[in-house]
Backbone as CSV, one residue per row, in Angstrom:
resi,resn,N_x,N_y,N_z,CA_x,CA_y,CA_z,C_x,C_y,C_z
1,UNK,102.400,105.060,116.937,101.443,105.707,117.848,102.061,105.797,119.231
2,UNK,102.076,106.980,119.792,102.633,107.169,121.122,101.596,106.829,122.175
3,UNK,102.099,106.507,123.348,101.196,106.106,124.431,100.265,107.243,124.833
4,UNK,100.706,108.538,124.633,99.906,109.683,125.037,98.897,110.106,123.982
5,UNK,98.936,109.513,122.795,98.030,109.899,121.727,96.600,109.534,122.098
6,UNK,95.673,110.408,121.707,94.256,110.149,121.959,93.791,109.059,121.005
7,UNK,93.198,108.018,121.545,92.747,106.879,120.751,91.224,106.872,120.706
8,UNK,90.682,106.957,119.508,89.240,106.869,119.306,88.988,105.828,118.222
9,UNK,88.360,104.741,118.613,88.102,103.645,117.673,86.644,103.690,117.237
10,UNK,86.447,103.690,115.923,85.105,103.624,115.345,85.005,102.333,114.538
11,UNK,83.952,101.579,114.753,83.737,100.343,114.009,82.996,100.648,112.713
12,UNK,83.433,100.034,111.626,82.765,100.151,110.330,82.255,98.765,109.962
13,UNK,80.933,98.612,109.950,80.297,97.333,109.667,79.565,97.442,108.338
14,UNK,79.934,96.603,107.379,79.264,96.588,106.084,78.243,95.455,106.074
15,UNK,77.000,95.792,105.716,75.938,94.800,105.711,75.360,94.652,104.306
16,UNK,74.843,93.452,104.042,74.200,93.160,102.765,73.143,92.094,103.016
17,UNK,71.880,92.477,102.944,70.788,91.568,103.291,71.111,90.867,104.610
18,UNK,71.426,91.672,105.599,71.926,91.137,106.872,70.856,90.366,107.621
19,UNK,71.310,89.377,108.371,70.436,88.592,109.231,70.180,89.378,110.518
20,UNK,68.910,89.654,110.795,68.563,90.489,111.946,69.035,89.879,113.261
21,UNK,68.891,88.570,113.405,69.284,87.917,114.658,70.785,88.078,114.903
22,UNK,71.569,87.972,113.835,73.010,88.115,114.025,73.366,89.563,114.380
23,UNK,72.714,90.524,113.733,72.990,91.923,114.058,72.627,92.236,115.503
24,UNK,71.592,91.590,116.022,71.191,91.819,117.415,72.253,91.336,118.397
25,UNK,73.089,90.423,117.952,74.220,89.984,118.782,75.463,90.822,118.498
26,UNK,75.696,91.126,117.214,76.935,91.777,116.811,77.029,93.222,117.282
27,UNK,75.994,94.028,117.019,76.101,95.459,117.293,76.261,95.771,118.785
28,UNK,75.498,95.140,119.689,75.754,95.399,121.117,77.155,94.962,121.561
29,UNK,77.643,93.886,120.990,78.996,93.428,121.347,80.033,94.480,120.936
30,UNK,79.839,95.105,119.767,80.767,96.143,119.320,80.589,97.438,120.103
31,UNK,79.340,97.760,120.442,79.052,99.044,121.087,79.801,99.213,122.396
32,UNK,80.042,98.134,123.085,80.736,98.213,124.368,82.243,98.377,124.209
33,UNK,82.739,98.304,122.966,84.187,98.333,122.756,84.685,99.528,121.953
34,UNK,83.782,100.244,121.294,84.201,101.333,120.406,83.446,102.611,120.744
35,UNK,83.946,103.733,120.223,83.303,105.021,120.473,82.017,105.173,119.673
36,UNK,81.969,104.568,118.480,80.806,104.694,117.619,80.829,103.573,116.588
37,UNK,79.662,103.267,116.038,79.540,102.262,114.984,78.961,102.927,113.746
38,UNK,79.606,102.696,112.615,79.076,103.142,111.331,78.677,101.900,110.546
39,UNK,77.374,101.729,110.326,76.877,100.614,109.513,76.653,101.117,108.093
40,UNK,77.310,100.491,107.147,77.135,100.846,105.745,76.281,99.755,105.116
41,UNK,75.026,100.088,104.800,74.094,99.103,104.271,74.226,99.041,102.755
42,UNK,74.768,97.937,102.282,75.049,97.722,100.866,73.892,97.012,100.151
43,UNK,72.770,96.883,100.837,71.664,96.110,100.289,71.058,96.807,99.074
44,UNK,70.792,96.043,98.016,70.140,96.583,96.831,68.720,97.007,97.160
45,UNK,68.317,98.149,96.582,66.935,98.638,96.690,66.385,98.536,98.108
46,UNK,67.006,99.225,99.095,66.521,99.095,100.474,65.095,99.569,100.654
47,UNK,64.578,100.384,99.720,63.198,100.811,99.824,62.227,99.669,99.658
48,UNK,62.659,98.611,98.982,61.805,97.451,98.763,62.068,96.339,99.761
49,UNK,63.029,96.570,100.651,63.419,95.547,101.611,63.271,96.113,103.010
50,UNK,62.624,95.384,103.883,62.503,95.831,105.266,63.833,95.669,105.974
51,UNK,64.457,96.774,106.433,65.747,96.648,107.112,65.587,95.960,108.448
52,UNK,66.613,95.245,108.904,66.543,94.622,110.224,66.260,95.661,111.305
53,UNK,65.517,95.258,112.296,65.120,96.198,113.339,66.319,96.830,114.028
54,UNK,67.413,96.045,114.156,68.590,96.576,114.835,69.377,97.550,113.970
55,UNK,69.115,97.574,112.637,69.886,98.428,111.746,69.197,99.787,111.635
56,UNK,69.096,100.469,112.758,68.477,101.787,112.825,69.425,102.731,113.553
57,UNK,69.466,103.992,113.112,70.385,104.942,113.759,70.006,105.183,115.214
58,UNK,71.015,105.407,116.035,70.787,105.839,117.414,72.009,106.626,117.847
59,UNK,72.084,106.933,119.139,73.184,107.771,119.619,74.542,107.130,119.405
60,UNK,74.564,105.802,119.303,75.841,105.104,119.190,76.078,104.517,117.802
61,UNK,75.081,104.632,116.923,75.177,103.989,115.612,74.707,104.919,114.508
62,UNK,75.525,105.046,113.480,75.150,105.763,112.268,74.921,104.739,111.169
63,UNK,73.844,104.883,110.415,73.537,103.971,109.322,73.600,104.729,108.005
64,UNK,74.450,104.284,107.113,74.551,104.846,105.765,73.891,103.872,104.804
65,UNK,72.733,104.231,104.284,72.029,103.360,103.335,72.400,103.806,101.924
66,UNK,73.059,102.934,101.180,73.585,103.307,99.876,72.579,103.114,98.751
67,UNK,71.601,102.277,98.945,70.574,102.081,97.940,70.884,101.028,96.904
68,UNK,72.152,100.611,96.830,72.538,99.539,95.914,73.885,98.990,96.364
69,UNK,74.254,97.867,95.811,75.493,97.204,96.193,76.673,97.840,95.461
70,UNK,77.462,98.610,96.191,78.624,99.276,95.588,79.897,98.451,95.748
71,UNK,79.789,97.291,96.394,80.963,96.463,96.636,81.532,96.719,98.017
72,UNK,82.188,95.708,98.561,82.690,95.778,99.929,83.744,96.874,100.102
73,UNK,84.637,97.031,99.117,85.740,97.982,99.266,85.235,99.421,99.304
74,UNK,84.346,99.773,98.365,83.828,101.137,98.339,83.006,101.419,99.585
75,UNK,82.221,100.434,100.023,81.426,100.607,101.234,82.335,100.830,102.449
76,UNK,83.410,100.077,102.544,84.354,100.268,103.649,84.997,101.650,103.580
77,UNK,85.360,102.090,102.382,85.949,103.425,102.236,84.979,104.513,102.692
78,UNK,83.697,104.364,102.348,82.703,105.344,102.782,82.571,105.346,104.304
79,UNK,82.571,104.151,104.906,82.498,104.067,106.355,83.713,104.679,107.028
80,UNK,84.877,104.446,106.463,86.114,105.017,107.013,86.093,106.537,106.896
81,UNK,85.626,107.049,105.766,85.530,108.500,105.594,84.602,109.105,106.644
82,UNK,83.500,108.435,106.932,82.579,108.937,107.955,83.228,108.860,109.339
83,UNK,84.003,107.809,109.596,84.691,107.690,110.882,85.670,108.841,111.083
84,UNK,86.292,109.301,110.006,87.229,110.434,110.120,86.500,111.694,110.586
85,UNK,85.253,111.874,110.175,84.511,113.064,110.605,84.217,113.027,112.097
86,UNK,84.370,111.868,112.704,84.158,111.715,114.146,85.482,111.742,114.907
87,UNK,86.530,112.183,114.223,87.873,112.282,114.825,88.417,110.931,115.245
88,UNK,88.066,109.899,114.497,88.587,108.567,114.803,90.089,108.517,114.550
89,UNK,90.790,107.823,115.425,92.218,107.569,115.210,92.408,106.189,114.588
90,UNK,91.448,105.292,114.827,91.509,103.923,114.324,90.117,103.489,113.887
91,UNK,90.081,102.567,112.952,88.806,101.946,112.592,88.934,100.439,112.781
92,UNK,87.828,99.854,113.189,87.718,98.398,113.263,86.781,97.974,112.143
93,UNK,87.304,97.262,111.147,86.467,96.780,110.053,85.801,95.478,110.481
94,UNK,84.519,95.343,110.146,83.797,94.160,110.579,82.781,93.758,109.520
95,UNK,82.762,92.466,109.186,81.732,91.910,108.315,80.528,91.501,109.149
96,UNK,79.377,91.400,108.488,78.171,90.951,109.188,78.245,89.476,109.561
97,UNK,79.197,88.736,108.959,79.306,87.297,109.226,80.311,86.965,110.324
98,UNK,80.792,87.980,111.021,81.756,87.759,112.099,81.110,88.048,113.447
99,UNK,81.673,87.435,114.501,81.222,87.721,115.861,82.441,87.858,116.752
100,UNK,82.754,89.078,117.183,83.985,89.330,117.931,83.864,88.935,119.396
101,UNK,84.983,88.602,120.019,84.982,88.378,121.471,84.825,89.714,122.192
102,UNK,84.451,89.700,123.469,84.196,90.957,124.191,85.438,91.799,124.421
103,UNK,86.625,91.217,124.292,87.857,91.969,124.530,88.624,92.239,123.240
104,UNK,87.970,92.157,122.085,88.683,92.268,120.808,89.431,93.590,120.680
105,UNK,88.727,94.705,120.800,89.356,96.007,120.564,90.445,96.316,121.594
106,UNK,90.206,96.154,122.905,91.297,96.418,123.860,92.539,95.562,123.592
107,UNK,92.332,94.284,123.249,93.473,93.401,123.004,94.239,93.830,121.751
108,UNK,93.522,94.184,120.696,94.197,94.613,119.464,94.919,95.937,119.676
109,UNK,94.321,96.823,120.442,94.998,98.103,120.728,96.285,97.878,121.504
110,UNK,96.246,96.986,122.479,97.473,96.712,123.240,98.572,96.189,122.320
111,UNK,98.199,95.328,121.395,99.183,94.799,120.450,99.752,95.910,119.578
112,UNK,98.876,96.792,119.106,99.326,97.869,118.227,100.230,98.864,118.950
113,UNK,100.025,99.027,120.238,100.785,100.013,120.996,102.137,99.497,121.485
114,UNK,102.406,98.220,121.309,103.689,97.683,121.732,104.812,98.185,120.826
115,UNK,106.016,98.329,121.376,107.150,98.736,120.544,107.361,97.755,119.396
116,UNK,107.639,98.288,118.221,107.788,97.443,117.043,108.854,98.013,116.138
117,UNK,109.568,97.136,115.450,110.607,97.574,114.520,110.014,98.349,113.358
118,UNK,108.794,98.031,112.990,108.089,98.726,111.917,106.767,99.257,112.449
119,UNK,106.312,100.403,111.951,104.975,100.868,112.350,103.925,99.831,111.972
120,UNK,102.964,99.602,112.856,101.936,98.592,112.622,100.717,99.251,111.986
121,UNK,100.459,98.904,110.733,99.326,99.487,110.018,98.021,98.838,110.418
122,UNK,98.041,97.517,110.667,96.810,96.799,110.995,97.138,95.598,111.860
123,UNK,96.214,95.298,112.759,96.363,94.117,113.619,95.016,93.408,113.661
124,UNK,95.064,92.088,113.638,93.829,91.311,113.656,93.923,90.150,114.622
125,UNK,92.800,89.473,114.851,92.766,88.285,115.704,92.995,87.033,114.874
126,UNK,93.106,85.906,115.525,92.972,84.638,114.820,91.511,84.470,114.437
127,UNK,91.260,84.017,113.226,89.890,83.811,112.766,89.548,82.328,112.810
128,UNK,88.409,82.022,113.431,87.959,80.638,113.561,86.708,80.459,112.708
129,UNK,86.780,79.554,111.738,85.636,79.317,110.874,84.517,78.639,111.645
130,UNK,83.298,79.157,111.509,82.182,78.627,112.287,81.725,77.257,111.778
131,UNK,82.009,76.933,110.520,81.573,75.648,109.972,82.464,74.497,110.421
132,UNK,83.761,74.735,110.426,84.704,73.663,110.741,85.270,73.766,112.152
133,UNK,85.206,74.950,112.758,85.831,75.160,114.059,87.330,75.324,113.970
134,UNK,87.863,75.377,112.749,89.312,75.468,112.548,89.772,76.918,112.512
135,UNK,90.966,77.141,113.062,91.602,78.448,112.950,92.187,78.583,111.547
136,UNK,91.890,79.689,110.881,92.419,79.891,109.536,93.925,80.094,109.603
137,UNK,94.658,79.554,108.642,96.116,79.666,108.674,96.590,81.101,108.487
138,UNK,97.775,81.369,109.011,98.410,82.668,108.853,99.404,82.600,107.700
139,UNK,99.542,83.705,106.991,100.413,83.750,105.817,101.687,84.501,106.163
140,UNK,102.796,83.805,106.089,104.102,84.416,106.329,105.016,84.181,105.135
141,UNK,105.938,85.080,104.958,106.899,84.973,103.857,108.312,84.929,104.424
142,UNK,109.081,83.975,103.961,110.489,83.855,104.328,111.295,83.766,103.036
143,UNK,111.858,84.912,102.651,112.578,84.943,101.376,111.640,84.677,100.214
144,UNK,111.913,83.598,99.474,111.087,83.237,98.327,110.082,82.145,98.664
145,UNK,109.859,81.950,99.958,108.931,80.908,100.383,107.770,81.505,101.149
146,UNK,106.558,81.083,100.799,105.355,81.497,101.513,104.893,80.325,102.368
147,UNK,104.674,80.586,103.649,104.226,79.546,104.573,102.802,79.817,105.011
148,UNK,101.975,78.769,104.972,100.633,78.811,105.553,100.739,78.152,106.928
149,UNK,100.743,78.962,107.961,101.001,78.474,109.304,99.686,78.209,110.029
150,UNK,99.538,77.005,110.547,98.383,76.667,111.373,98.753,76.946,112.823
151,UNK,98.377,78.083,113.374,98.896,78.500,114.681,98.533,77.573,115.826
152,UNK,97.422,76.861,115.748,97.028,76.015,116.871,97.848,74.731,116.954
153,UNK,98.630,74.455,115.935,99.388,73.211,115.934,100.889,73.433,116.090
154,UNK,101.296,74.681,116.268,102.722,74.967,116.330,103.080,75.585,117.674
155,UNK,104.105,75.044,118.317,104.513,75.512,119.636,104.845,76.991,119.623
156,UNK,105.450,77.482,118.528,105.893,78.873,118.487,104.732,79.851,118.586
157,UNK,103.491,79.389,118.296,102.346,80.278,118.364,101.421,79.920,119.526
158,UNK,101.871,79.085,120.414,101.069,78.742,121.577,100.960,79.958,122.493
159,UNK,99.748,80.234,122.936,99.553,81.408,123.779,100.389,81.329,125.048
160,UNK,100.638,80.142,125.532,101.412,80.005,126.758,102.862,80.444,126.572
161,UNK,103.282,80.633,125.313,104.642,81.120,125.076,104.734,82.625,125.290
162,UNK,103.572,83.270,125.582,103.514,84.712,125.835,103.888,85.527,124.600
163,UNK,103.780,84.941,123.439,104.010,85.689,122.212,102.754,86.497,121.932
164,UNK,102.856,87.821,121.960,101.668,88.662,121.884,101.395,89.191,120.488
165,UNK,102.297,88.966,119.549,102.034,89.390,118.180,102.826,88.524,117.213
166,UNK,102.206,88.277,116.076,102.827,87.498,115.016,102.803,88.347,113.751
167,UNK,103.935,88.556,113.164,103.998,89.327,111.917,103.602,88.435,110.747
168,UNK,102.678,88.925,109.943,102.180,88.174,108.792,102.201,89.090,107.575
169,UNK,101.836,88.522,106.423,101.804,89.313,105.191,100.454,89.977,104.968
170,UNK,99.395,89.286,105.335,98.075,89.897,105.210,97.096,89.184,106.127
171,UNK,95.998,89.884,106.424,94.970,89.370,107.314,93.601,89.666,106.705
172,UNK,92.561,88.928,107.116,91.208,89.263,106.659,90.815,90.650,107.145
173,UNK,90.009,91.336,106.345,89.564,92.674,106.741,88.711,92.620,107.998
174,UNK,87.806,91.635,108.078,86.896,91.568,109.213,87.665,91.302,110.504
175,UNK,87.449,92.175,111.474,88.150,92.051,112.744,89.468,92.784,112.797
176,UNK,89.836,93.466,111.720,91.133,94.150,111.697,91.011,95.571,112.228
177,UNK,91.966,95.944,113.059,92.060,97.298,113.599,93.122,98.034,112.799
178,UNK,92.752,99.171,112.211,93.642,99.888,111.297,93.925,101.279,111.846
179,UNK,95.187,101.645,111.843,95.624,102.983,112.238,95.340,103.933,111.071
180,UNK,94.479,104.926,111.273,94.067,105.797,110.172,95.198,106.685,109.661
181,UNK,96.142,107.019,110.532,97.287,107.811,110.069,98.112,107.019,109.061
182,UNK,98.253,105.709,109.304,99.012,104.877,108.375,98.166,104.495,107.167
183,UNK,96.851,104.386,107.337,95.996,104.164,106.171,96.128,105.314,105.188
184,UNK,96.343,106.520,105.711,96.554,107.676,104.843,97.787,107.479,103.965
185,UNK,98.811,106.839,104.512,100.028,106.575,103.734,99.812,105.482,102.694
186,UNK,99.090,104.457,103.079,98.872,103.323,102.178,97.867,103.674,101.088
187,UNK,96.847,104.442,101.459,95.765,104.758,100.543,94.536,103.934,100.859
188,UNK,93.390,104.286,100.274,92.145,103.588,100.570,92.135,102.177,100.012
189,UNK,91.148,101.416,100.421,90.974,100.088,99.845,90.597,100.236,98.366
190,UNK,90.971,99.228,97.578,90.816,99.310,96.132,89.348,99.137,95.751
191,UNK,88.654,100.270,95.564,87.202,100.240,95.371,86.793,99.482,94.124
192,UNK,87.601,99.557,93.057,87.178,98.910,91.811,87.372,97.395,91.822
193,UNK,87.903,96.837,92.928,87.939,95.380,93.069,86.539,94.828,93.365
194,UNK,85.674,95.668,93.881,84.296,95.327,94.225,84.241,94.368,95.408
195,UNK,84.744,93.149,95.224,84.749,92.161,96.305,85.862,91.157,96.023
196,UNK,86.431,90.602,97.052,87.498,89.588,96.990,88.874,90.190,96.721
197,UNK,89.828,89.740,97.537,91.246,90.127,97.466,91.468,91.592,97.847
198,UNK,90.432,92.271,98.308,90.570,93.671,98.706,91.511,93.794,99.898
199,UNK,91.299,92.960,100.923,92.137,93.019,102.118,93.562,92.575,101.818
200,UNK,93.711,91.547,100.984,95.049,91.067,100.615,95.829,92.172,99.908
201,UNK,95.199,92.798,98.936,95.890,93.837,98.166,96.294,95.010,99.051
202,UNK,95.391,95.433,99.962,95.719,96.572,100.828,96.883,96.225,101.756
203,UNK,96.846,95.050,102.340,97.933,94.646,103.241,99.269,94.557,102.508
204,UNK,99.272,94.013,101.298,100.518,93.907,100.545,101.036,95.280,100.135
205,UNK,100.143,96.220,99.889,100.577,97.603,99.646,101.222,98.190,100.896
206,UNK,100.652,97.883,102.057,101.239,98.351,103.314,102.608,97.727,103.536
207,UNK,102.731,96.433,103.258,104.011,95.753,103.410,105.062,96.339,102.466
208,UNK,104.652,96.737,101.268,105.561,97.364,100.290,106.150,98.660,100.853
209,UNK,105.398,99.331,101.735,105.858,100.570,102.370,106.565,100.305,103.693
210,UNK,106.908,99.040,103.936,107.601,98.631,105.164,106.778,98.877,106.425
211,UNK,105.479,98.736,106.298,104.597,98.767,107.454,104.271,97.331,107.846
212,UNK,104.026,97.117,109.114,103.791,95.764,109.613,102.300,95.446,109.642
213,UNK,101.995,94.176,109.386,100.662,93.610,109.571,100.832,92.487,110.589
214,UNK,100.082,92.539,111.678,100.311,91.568,112.749,99.000,90.945,113.216
215,UNK,99.135,89.826,113.918,98.016,89.106,114.509,98.288,88.924,115.994
216,UNK,97.268,89.116,116.804,97.358,88.796,118.227,96.864,87.361,118.405
217,UNK,97.748,86.409,118.713,97.346,84.997,118.766,96.515,84.638,119.983
218,UNK,96.385,85.568,120.930,95.600,85.285,122.127,94.114,85.587,121.921
219,UNK,93.776,86.186,120.769,92.400,86.592,120.519,91.851,85.797,119.333
220,UNK,90.712,85.176,119.541,90.074,84.394,118.470,88.701,84.977,118.174
221,UNK,88.391,85.102,116.890,87.103,85.641,116.474,86.403,84.658,115.544
222,UNK,85.137,84.392,115.810,84.359,83.510,114.943,83.990,84.235,113.658
223,UNK,84.126,83.522,112.546,83.846,84.118,111.244,83.305,83.045,110.312
224,UNK,82.237,83.394,109.578,81.689,82.479,108.580,82.454,82.713,107.293
225,UNK,83.420,81.858,107.020,84.396,82.098,105.973,83.817,81.987,104.573
226,UNK,82.881,81.074,104.337,82.379,80.852,102.985,81.057,80.108,103.038
227,UNK,80.449,79.937,101.862,79.155,79.254,101.820,79.298,77.748,102.003
228,UNK,80.443,77.178,101.648,80.626,75.740,101.799,82.099,75.416,101.937
229,UNK,82.352,74.238,102.455,83.715,73.757,102.676,83.960,72.555,101.771
230,UNK,85.061,72.569,101.048,85.432,71.476,100.148,86.804,70.966,100.567
231,UNK,86.935,69.664,100.672,88.230,69.075,101.020,88.822,68.401,99.796
232,UNK,90.029,68.843,99.439,90.778,68.239,98.340,92.070,67.683,98.927
233,UNK,92.113,66.368,99.095,93.273,65.767,99.744,93.347,66.221,101.185
234,UNK,94.492,66.759,101.561,94.676,67.247,102.932,94.329,68.720,103.070
235,UNK,93.926,69.360,101.993,93.661,70.797,101.982,92.166,71.073,102.155
236,UNK,91.847,71.997,103.029,90.477,72.447,103.221,90.289,73.759,102.483
237,UNK,89.319,73.787,101.577,89.035,74.983,100.797,87.717,75.584,101.252
238,UNK,87.719,76.884,101.451,86.502,77.604,101.794,86.001,78.270,100.521
239,UNK,84.869,77.788,100.025,84.402,78.154,98.695,83.119,78.970,98.794
240,UNK,83.054,80.061,98.050,81.863,80.890,98.006,81.007,80.561,96.799
241,UNK,80.027,81.397,96.536,79.200,81.242,95.353,80.081,81.336,94.099
242,UNK,79.619,80.735,93.013,80.433,80.679,91.795,80.885,82.062,91.326
243,UNK,80.027,83.075,91.472,80.423,84.395,90.975,81.635,84.946,91.716
244,UNK,81.855,84.500,92.967,83.022,84.982,93.723,84.318,84.530,93.075
245,UNK,84.288,83.373,92.388,85.496,82.880,91.724,85.966,83.857,90.660
246,UNK,85.012,84.466,89.950,85.363,85.451,88.927,86.151,86.602,89.553
247,UNK,85.647,87.161,90.653,86.310,88.301,91.279,87.656,87.895,91.893
248,UNK,87.723,86.690,92.426,88.984,86.216,93.008,90.080,86.164,91.951
249,UNK,89.779,85.570,90.812,90.786,85.436,89.760,91.076,86.779,89.095
250,UNK,90.036,87.526,88.766,90.262,88.822,88.119,91.099,89.745,88.988
251,UNK,90.757,89.833,90.277,91.456,90.758,91.158,92.863,90.280,91.497
252,UNK,93.068,88.963,91.539,94.424,88.446,91.762,95.329,88.839,90.604
253,UNK,94.825,88.713,89.388,95.622,89.079,88.216,95.815,90.594,88.149
254,UNK,94.772,91.357,88.417,94.902,92.814,88.412,95.912,93.276,89.455
255,UNK,95.899,92.646,90.620,96.856,92.979,91.664,98.280,92.687,91.201
256,UNK,98.486,91.551,90.568,99.821,91.187,90.085,100.314,92.146,89.022
257,UNK,99.417,92.644,88.194,99.816,93.492,87.071,99.998,94.960,87.455
258,UNK,99.178,95.465,88.399,99.139,96.916,88.554,99.296,97.448,89.973
259,UNK,99.161,96.642,90.988,99.225,97.159,92.358,100.658,97.481,92.757
260,UNK,100.798,98.386,93.712,102.116,98.726,94.262,102.466,97.718,95.350
261,UNK,102.930,96.568,94.918,103.300,95.498,95.825,104.698,95.017,95.459
262,UNK,105.298,94.221,96.321,106.645,93.721,96.079,106.670,92.820,94.847
263,UNK,107.769,92.859,94.074,107.871,91.982,92.896,107.635,90.516,93.216
264,UNK,108.031,90.093,94.414,107.796,88.708,94.821,106.333,88.343,94.699
265,UNK,105.457,89.243,95.182,104.032,88.933,95.196,103.429,88.983,93.795
266,UNK,103.996,89.787,92.914,103.547,89.755,91.519,103.806,88.375,90.917
267,UNK,105.008,87.895,91.127,105.366,86.575,90.593,104.532,85.485,91.251
268,UNK,104.388,85.586,92.557,103.614,84.585,93.304,102.191,84.475,92.758
269,UNK,101.530,85.604,92.562,100.147,85.576,92.090,100.039,85.091,90.650
270,UNK,100.980,85.466,89.815,100.954,85.003,88.422,101.161,83.492,88.345
271,UNK,102.057,82.967,89.174,102.301,81.520,89.166,101.111,80.747,89.731
272,UNK,100.410,81.351,90.702,99.288,80.659,91.331,97.992,80.790,90.539
273,UNK,97.954,81.701,89.588,96.707,81.938,88.874,96.149,80.675,88.215
274,UNK,96.962,79.869,87.510,96.401,78.636,86.946,95.871,77.685,88.017
275,UNK,96.501,77.682,89.185,96.033,76.834,90.283,94.681,77.322,90.783
276,UNK,94.573,78.634,90.982,93.286,79.199,91.390,92.191,78.792,90.411
277,UNK,92.462,78.952,89.123,91.453,78.672,88.106,91.061,77.195,88.116
278,UNK,92.047,76.328,88.234,91.763,74.884,88.252,90.925,74.504,89.461
279,UNK,91.223,75.084,90.634,90.461,74.777,91.839,89.023,75.272,91.723
280,UNK,88.840,76.462,91.166,87.486,76.984,91.007,86.684,76.113,90.044
281,UNK,87.306,75.664,88.966,86.608,74.806,88.011,86.258,73.465,88.659
282,UNK,87.184,72.929,89.444,86.962,71.625,90.080,85.868,71.672,91.134
283,UNK,85.652,72.826,91.763,84.678,72.925,92.859,83.426,73.698,92.464
284,UNK,83.225,73.930,91.185,82.088,74.738,90.718,80.758,74.107,91.119
285,UNK,79.815,74.941,91.511,78.482,74.466,91.877,77.593,74.267,90.656
286,UNK,77.766,75.098,89.665,76.833,75.117,88.534,77.483,74.665,87.227
287,UNK,78.392,73.730,87.319,78.957,73.150,86.115,80.336,73.687,85.772
288,UNK,81.191,72.785,85.332,82.571,73.181,85.046,82.685,74.031,83.786
289,UNK,81.792,73.805,82.799,81.862,74.612,81.588,81.470,76.060,81.884
290,UNK,80.458,76.219,82.722,80.061,77.568,83.115,81.187,78.277,83.862
291,UNK,81.845,77.550,84.773,82.950,78.146,85.513,84.131,78.448,84.606
292,UNK,84.385,77.589,83.632,85.473,77.860,82.678,85.226,79.177,81.955
293,UNK,83.965,79.418,81.564,83.633,80.693,80.940,83.886,81.868,81.860
294,UNK,83.572,81.706,83.157,83.840,82.772,84.122,85.335,83.030,84.282
295,UNK,86.125,81.966,84.250,87.573,82.128,84.392,88.163,82.873,83.195
296,UNK,87.682,82.559,82.004,88.144,83.264,80.805,87.754,84.737,80.887
297,UNK,86.517,85.008,81.321,86.068,86.395,81.471,86.896,87.140,82.508
298,UNK,87.267,86.450,83.589,88.054,87.083,84.648,89.428,87.520,84.131
299,UNK,90.089,86.651,83.390,91.410,86.986,82.842,91.282,88.124,81.830
300,UNK,90.294,88.023,80.950,90.079,89.074,79.951,89.846,90.426,80.615
301,UNK,88.977,90.461,81.631,88.630,91.734,82.250,89.793,92.321,83.029
302,UNK,90.617,91.471,83.650,91.802,91.976,84.344,92.768,92.616,83.356
303,UNK,92.967,91.971,82.217,93.891,92.501,81.211,93.378,93.799,80.599
304,UNK,92.054,93.907,80.454,91.451,95.089,79.829,91.067,96.161,80.856
305,UNK,91.430,95.939,82.099,91.098,96.872,83.186,89.590,97.076,83.307
306,UNK,88.835,96.045,83.066,87.392,96.119,83.232,87.072,95.706,84.663
307,UNK,87.029,96.696,85.533,86.938,96.413,86.950,85.519,96.692,87.449
308,UNK,85.365,96.984,88.734,84.039,97.140,89.305,83.283,95.823,89.241
309,UNK,82.035,95.869,88.828,81.242,94.644,88.681,81.677,93.839,87.464
310,UNK,82.395,94.471,86.522,82.972,93.753,85.391,81.955,92.919,84.635
311,UNK,82.224,91.627,84.571,81.373,90.683,83.864,79.924,90.724,84.364
312,UNK,79.734,91.167,85.620,78.403,91.181,86.225,77.770,92.568,86.214
313,UNK,78.261,93.455,85.358,77.703,94.801,85.284,76.206,94.760,84.972
314,UNK,75.822,93.912,84.040,74.413,93.807,83.668,73.825,92.447,84.039
315,UNK,74.479,91.777,84.970,74.021,90.446,85.394,73.856,90.422,86.906
316,UNK,72.916,89.623,87.400,72.776,89.501,88.866,73.931,88.716,89.453
317,UNK,74.242,89.025,90.688,75.322,88.326,91.401,74.764,87.071,92.047
318,UNK,74.724,85.984,91.293,74.329,84.692,91.861,74.829,83.598,90.961
């Protein structure tokens, strides 16, 4: 992106049974930083549910009510498509569980506009989990080694070092600023993943095309990472509802088998799959036998290309 290029940032916020109080904080915070907000309401049967008072169209906000849960990836794609009709050059993806700082978009734009050896497809902030107060680790690859870097504990990532960008392999979708011209090269988010690993897969596809994914370490954004926190030894795990484990494992295997990613990441995901499954079984809320059945279904559906809601096509997500 050249310095003279016209920059128009549109925020795409996906909501699902959103908390009205949080939206009353989130949307005004975004409105002061972007040209427009597109809210994609993924709530099932919105006719039977009273929408939050703040989730109403106005001059600065467009609301797309889908009528049912189409999954985070498809909802984001719809929001991005609508942003293109507004001549957006960039989109800021945002979850309803995040709360950005007031300087998020200007800071991310400055990072994206800096000279770089590779075009920057996406840039994000450091994410701070609201439950633990911890900064989520950054994922870097050095040859055949993957490092989980805790930026707050390492001198090389100290803000006082004036390091304004950190190259990583992937970042969470929420809070990420994406260049739409480069998104065109990478392609849309993988809609049939429904939920989980969508951001990882897209970033790894971008990396396969020699595009950069970076983090601005001077910007921190609060994010509710999961429904609960589990500590296993020295490792902190952010665990969602049991059904999320199915999508995590299925989509990790599908990504390893079929996505346009580097061979390294195919091997990495295949080797980690038994670890993922064991951790999900060990931390299951509703019994290990039930979770074991979900893990078997996840592997089966990935192999058979049964994507979308998959195992939950005729079952509620809970």
